[in-house]
C-alpha positions as CSV (number, residue, x, y, z in Angstrom):
1,M,-36.3,-46.5,39.7
2,L,-37.4,-49.7,41.2
3,N,-39.6,-48.1,43.8
4,F,-41.2,-46.2,40.9
5,F,-42.3,-49.5,39.4
6,R,-43.2,-50.9,42.5
7,R,-45.7,-48.1,43.1
8,I,-47.4,-48.6,39.8
9,R,-47.7,-52.4,40.3
10,R,-49.0,-51.9,44.0
11,K,-51.5,-49.1,42.4
12,L,-52.6,-51.4,39.6
13,A,-53.1,-54.3,41.9
14,E,-55.0,-52.4,44.6
15,D,-57.3,-50.5,42.2
16,N,-58.6,-54.0,41.3
17,K,-58.2,-53.7,37.6
18,P,-56.7,-57.0,36.5
19,L,-56.7,-56.1,32.7
20,K,-54.2,-52.9,33.5
21,Y,-52.0,-54.9,35.7
22,A,-52.1,-57.9,33.3
23,R,-50.7,-55.5,30.4
24,Y,-48.3,-53.9,33.1
25,A,-47.0,-57.4,33.9
26,I,-46.8,-58.5,30.1
27,G,-44.9,-55.2,29.5
28,E,-42.5,-56.2,32.3
29,I,-42.0,-59.8,30.9
30,V,-41.3,-58.2,27.5
31,L,-38.7,-55.8,28.8
32,V,-37.0,-58.5,30.8
33,V,-36.8,-60.7,27.6
34,I,-35.6,-58.0,25.4
35,G,-33.0,-57.3,28.0
36,I,-31.9,-60.9,28.1
37,L,-31.8,-61.0,24.2
38,I,-29.6,-58.0,24.2
39,A,-27.2,-59.3,26.7
40,L,-26.9,-62.6,24.6
41,Q,-26.3,-60.7,21.6
42,V,-23.6,-58.8,23.3
43,N,-22.1,-61.9,24.6
44,N,-22.1,-63.6,21.2
45,W,-20.4,-60.4,19.8
46,N,-17.7,-60.8,22.5
47,E,-17.1,-64.4,21.9
48,E,-16.7,-63.9,18.3
49,R,-14.1,-61.2,18.9
50,K,-12.2,-63.5,21.1
51,G,-12.5,-66.1,18.5
52,K,-10.9,-63.9,16.0
53,I,-8.0,-62.8,18.3
54,E,-7.4,-66.5,18.8
55,E,-7.5,-67.3,15.1
56,I,-5.0,-64.4,14.6
57,K,-2.7,-65.6,17.3
58,L,-2.7,-69.1,15.7
59,I,-2.1,-67.9,12.2
60,R,0.9,-65.9,13.4
61,N,2.2,-68.9,15.3
62,I,2.0,-71.1,12.4
63,N,3.7,-68.5,10.0
64,Q,6.4,-68.0,12.4
65,E,6.8,-71.9,12.7
66,F,6.8,-72.1,9.0
67,T,9.4,-69.4,8.6
68,H,11.8,-71.2,11.2
69,N,11.4,-74.6,9.3
70,L,12.1,-73.0,6.1
71,R,15.2,-71.6,7.4
72,N,16.2,-74.8,8.8
73,L,15.6,-76.5,5.6
74,D,17.5,-74.1,3.7
75,S,20.6,-74.5,6.1
76,V,20.2,-78.2,5.6
77,K,20.0,-77.9,2.0
78,L,23.0,-75.9,1.8
79,Q,25.0,-78.4,4.1
80,I,23.9,-81.1,1.5
81,D,25.0,-79.4,-1.4
82,N,28.3,-78.6,0.3
83,I,28.8,-82.5,1.1
84,I,27.6,-83.3,-2.5
85,C,29.8,-80.7,-4.4
86,T,33.0,-81.0,-2.3
87,P,35.1,-83.7,-3.9
88,P,36.6,-86.2,-1.4
89,T,40.1,-85.4,-0.7
90,H,41.1,-88.8,0.9
91,I,39.2,-92.0,0.8
92,P,40.2,-94.3,3.9
93,V,40.7,-97.7,2.6
94,D,40.9,-100.7,5.0
95,P,43.3,-103.1,3.9
96,G,41.3,-106.1,5.6
97,S,38.2,-105.2,3.8
98,P,36.9,-107.9,1.2
99,K,37.0,-105.3,-1.4
100,N,40.8,-104.8,-1.5
101,T,41.5,-108.6,-1.6
102,K,42.7,-109.9,-4.7
103,L,40.9,-112.6,-6.8
104,T,43.1,-115.3,-8.0
């Protein structure tokens, strides 16, 4: 394919027809620019796709962490409720503490 384009370019240059050669050269430049723009667009689409995948991973991780924290919070709440609702069966009293001394 490249040989085909080289032959056309060489023939135009040898025929001493600068206008035709200039048109051909501009056409090649336009094709290259279009190819670069297409490659950039494909790259942007790919980067956007990767970003969405990463965003989904982060949201799932946050959801899992939230669920784990919620379970831990429920467990702590149950423990606190058990401590508050359970009446003490024995209150240890230290005989030497100032609360137990009689005032005279």
